[in-house]
C-alpha positions in Angstrom: 113.3 204.5 36.8 114.4 205.8 40.1 115.5 202.9 43.0 112.9 203.1 45.5 110.6 202.7 42.2 113.4 199.4 41.0 112.9 197.5 43.6 109.0 198.4 44.8 108.4 197.1 41.1 110.5 193.7 42.2 108.2 193.2 44.6 105.7 193.5 42.0 107.7 190.8 39.7 107.7 187.9 42.4 106.1 184.3 41.3 103.6 184.7 44.0 99.2 184.0 44.2 98.9 187.9 45.9 94.8 188.0 45.5 93.5 191.8 44.9 94.6 192.4 48.4 97.8 192.5 48.0 98.5 188.5 50.2 99.0 185.3 49.5 97.6 182.7 51.0 100.9 182.3 53.9 100.3 185.8 55.0 102.6 187.6 53.3 101.7 191.3 52.0 103.2 193.1 49.2 102.5 196.4 51.3 105.2 195.1 54.0 108.0 193.4 52.0 107.8 197.0 49.9 108.4 198.3 53.2 111.2 195.7 53.6 113.4 195.3 50.8 114.4 199.4 50.7 115.5 198.6 54.3 117.7 195.2 53.0 118.5 196.7 50.1 120.7 199.7 52.0 122.2 197.2 54.6 122.9 194.7 51.5 124.5 197.3 48.6 125.6 200.2 51.3 126.1 199.4 54.2 128.0 195.9 54.6 128.6 195.7 50.4 127.5 192.3 50.5 129.4 190.2 47.2 126.8 187.2 46.0 128.5 184.6 43.6 126.9 181.4 42.5 123.2 182.6 42.8 122.5 181.0 39.1 122.2 177.9 41.6 119.0 178.3 42.5 116.5 177.3 40.0 114.6 180.8 38.9 111.2 178.6 39.7 110.1 175.2 41.6 111.0 173.5 45.3 114.6 174.8 46.0 116.5 174.7 49.6 119.0 176.5 50.5 121.0 174.8 53.2 124.3 177.2 54.5 126.2 178.0 57.9 124.6 180.5 60.0 126.9 183.1 61.1 127.3 185.8 63.3 124.7 186.1 67.0 122.1 186.9 65.6 120.2 186.8 61.8 122.4 188.9 59.5 122.8 186.1 57.3 119.0 185.1 57.1 118.8 189.0 55.7 120.5 189.3 53.2 120.6 185.8 51.4 117.0 187.2 51.5 118.2 190.1 49.6 119.8 188.5 47.5 117.1 185.9 46.2 115.5 189.8 45.5 117.5 191.5 44.2 120.0 189.4 41.9 117.5 186.8 40.8 115.8 187.4 37.2 113.2 186.8 38.7 113.2 187.9 41.5 112.4 185.0 44.1 111.2 185.1 47.7 113.5 183.0 50.3 111.4 181.9 53.5 113.2 181.3 56.0 113.0 178.9 59.8 112.8 181.0 61.7 113.2 180.5 66.2 110.0 179.8 67.6 111.2 182.5 70.3 110.5 185.6 67.4 107.0 185.1 67.7 106.4 186.1 71.3 107.4 189.7 70.5 104.5 190.8 68.6 106.2 193.3 65.9 108.8 191.2 64.8 106.0 188.5 65.3 104.1 190.4 62.4 106.9 191.6 59.9 108.1 187.8 60.6 105.6 186.2 59.3 104.2 189.1 57.0 108.3 188.9 54.7 107.4 185.2 54.5 108.9 184.5 58.1 107.5 181.2 59.5 107.7 179.2 63.1 110.2 176.2 62.1 107.6 173.3 62.3 108.0 170.4 59.8 104.3 171.2 58.6 105.1 174.7 57.9 108.2 173.5 55.4 106.9 170.4 54.2 103.8 172.5 52.9 106.0 175.5 51.7 107.9 172.9 49.4 105.2 170.7 48.0 104.0 174.6 47.2 106.7 174.8 44.9 108.6 177.4 46.9 112.0 178.3 48.0 113.2 177.5 51.8 116.4 179.0 53.6 117.6 176.2 56.3 120.3 176.4 58.9 120.9 172.6 60.3 122.9 174.4 62.9 120.2 176.2 64.3 121.0 178.5 67.5 123.9 176.8 68.1 124.9 177.6 64.8 124.3 181.6 65.6 126.0 181.1 69.3 129.6 180.6 67.7 132.8 182.8 69.3 134.5 185.2 67.4 137.2 182.8 67.1 134.5 180.3 65.8 133.4 181.6 63.0 134.6 179.3 60.0 133.4 176.4 62.3 130.6 174.3 61.5 128.9 172.3 64.4 126.8 169.6 64.9 123.4 169.3 61.6 120.1 168.9 62.7 119.2 165.6 60.2 115.4 166.7 59.8 116.2 169.1 56.6 117.2 165.8 54.7 114.6 164.1 55.0 112.1 166.8 54.6 114.7 167.3 51.1 113.7 163.0 50.4 110.2 163.6 51.5 109.1 166.3 48.9 111.7 165.1 46.5 113.3 168.9 46.3 117.3 169.9 45.8 119.1 171.6 47.7 121.4 175.0 47.3 125.0 174.7 49.1 125.8 178.1 50.5 128.6 179.4 53.0 127.7 182.7 54.3 131.3 185.0 55.3 132.0 187.9 57.5 129.0 187.7 59.5 131.3 186.3 62.8 132.8 189.4 61.6 130.4 191.5 61.6 129.4 190.7 65.7 132.5 189.0 66.9 130.8 187.2 69.9 132.7 186.9 72.6 130.9 185.8 75.4 127.0 184.7 75.1 125.1 186.0 78.3 122.4 183.4 78.2 121.6 184.0 82.0 120.0 187.6 79.9 118.9 185.4 77.7 116.5 183.6 79.4 115.2 187.5 81.5 114.2 189.1 77.7 113.1 185.5 76.9 115.8 185.1 74.0 117.9 181.9 73.6 121.2 184.1 74.5 122.7 187.6 73.9 125.5 188.3 72.2 128.3 190.0 74.1 130.8 191.2 72.3 134.1 193.7 72.9 131.8 196.8 72.5 129.1 195.3 74.8 126.4 196.0 71.9 125.4 192.9 69.3 125.1 195.4 66.8 126.6 194.6 63.1 130.0 196.4 62.0 130.0 197.3 58.4 132.1 195.0 56.6 132.1 193.5 53.7 129.6 189.7 53.6 129.8 187.5 51.1 127.7 184.9 49.5 128.4 181.6 47.6 126.0 179.3 46.7 127.3 175.8 45.0 125.9 173.7 42.8 121.6 171.8 44.0 122.7 168.4 45.4 119.7 166.5 44.8 119.7 163.0 47.1 117.3 159.4 46.0 115.2 158.5 48.8 111.4 158.2 51.1 112.6 160.2 53.6 112.0 156.9 56.0 115.4 155.7 55.6 118.3 155.0 58.2 119.5 157.1 60.8 123.1 156.1 59.5 121.8 156.8 55.6 120.0 160.1 56.4 123.1 161.3 58.8 125.7 160.0 55.9 123.9 162.6 53.9 123.8 165.6 56.2 127.4 164.5 56.0 127.7 165.2 52.2 126.0 168.7 52.7 128.2 169.5 55.6 130.9 168.3 54.1 130.6 170.8 50.8 129.3 174.1 52.8 132.5 173.3 54.6 134.6 173.2 50.9 132.3 176.6 49.8 133.3 178.6 53.3 136.9 177.5 52.8 137.2 178.7 49.4 135.5 181.6 49.5 138.3 182.9 52.0 141.1 181.5 50.0 139.1 183.8 47.1 138.7 186.9 48.9 142.3 186.3 50.0 143.6 186.3 46.6 141.4 189.6 45.7 143.3 191.1 48.5 146.3 190.8 47.5 145.6 191.6 44.4 144.8 195.0 45.3 147.7 195.3 48.1 149.9 194.7 44.7 148.2 197.4 42.6 150.1 200.1 42.3 
C-alpha cells in the first residue's frame, strides 16, 4: 500500500458518524480530511521530523481534553498535535481545536478549519463536542501564548480558567502535553500589533528574516498521564484556580523533562564515534 493510500485509509478508519456524503453532524468532511492529511503528514514526518512521546496516554475512544502550551507565532503546534493523533494513534483520532474567531473572517481558512473539525472557541461548541465523546484540543494561554518572543519560548503565560470548568461539567479527563520547538521554528523577535490590526489578526509575528515562515527544525510533543478533577464546574474561583495551577505545573514539568531528554539525546549523539 502506498503512503497516500495508507493516509486515505486512516481517514476512513476514523470512528466518526459520517453520512453517505462523507460529512459528520459537525460538518467535518472526509474529502477535506483526505486532502489535508497528506500535507500535515509531510510536514510532520519530513519537514519538522516530529518526535511524539506518550501517545498511549490519549484514550482510543471517549471524551478527553488535550491541554498544552502554545509555542511559535502561528498555529504550527495545533496542526502537529492534530497530525500526531491521526498518524500515531490506533485507531486514529481527530483532535478538534477551538480556533481564534479572527480565522473565520477569511472564507478559505474558515471553510478548511470547519471541514477538518476546528471550530470557533465558544464554550457551547466545546461542551457539545465533549458530550459527543470527541477529542478536544485546547491551548489555555490563547493568543498571548503564540505571541511569546524567542527568549520566552519555554515559558508559560497565564492560563484561562474556562477549560477546567468545562472538564468538570463534562467529566472529561485532561491529557496535558508539552510542545517543544515551535519557538525555534518561528523565532519571533517582535509582534507587529498595528500591522495585525490592519490585516484583521491579533498581531503579525516578525522574525530575524522578517516573515513568520517556519524553519525546518525538529519538533517534539510530550503527552502526560491524564488528570481527573472532581467537581461540578460551579466551584468558587479559588478552587478552580487551584486546579488550573496543577495543570500548568504538569505542563511545565513536561516541558522541562522534554528539554532535558532532548539535551541528553543530543549529547549522546555527539559522543558516538
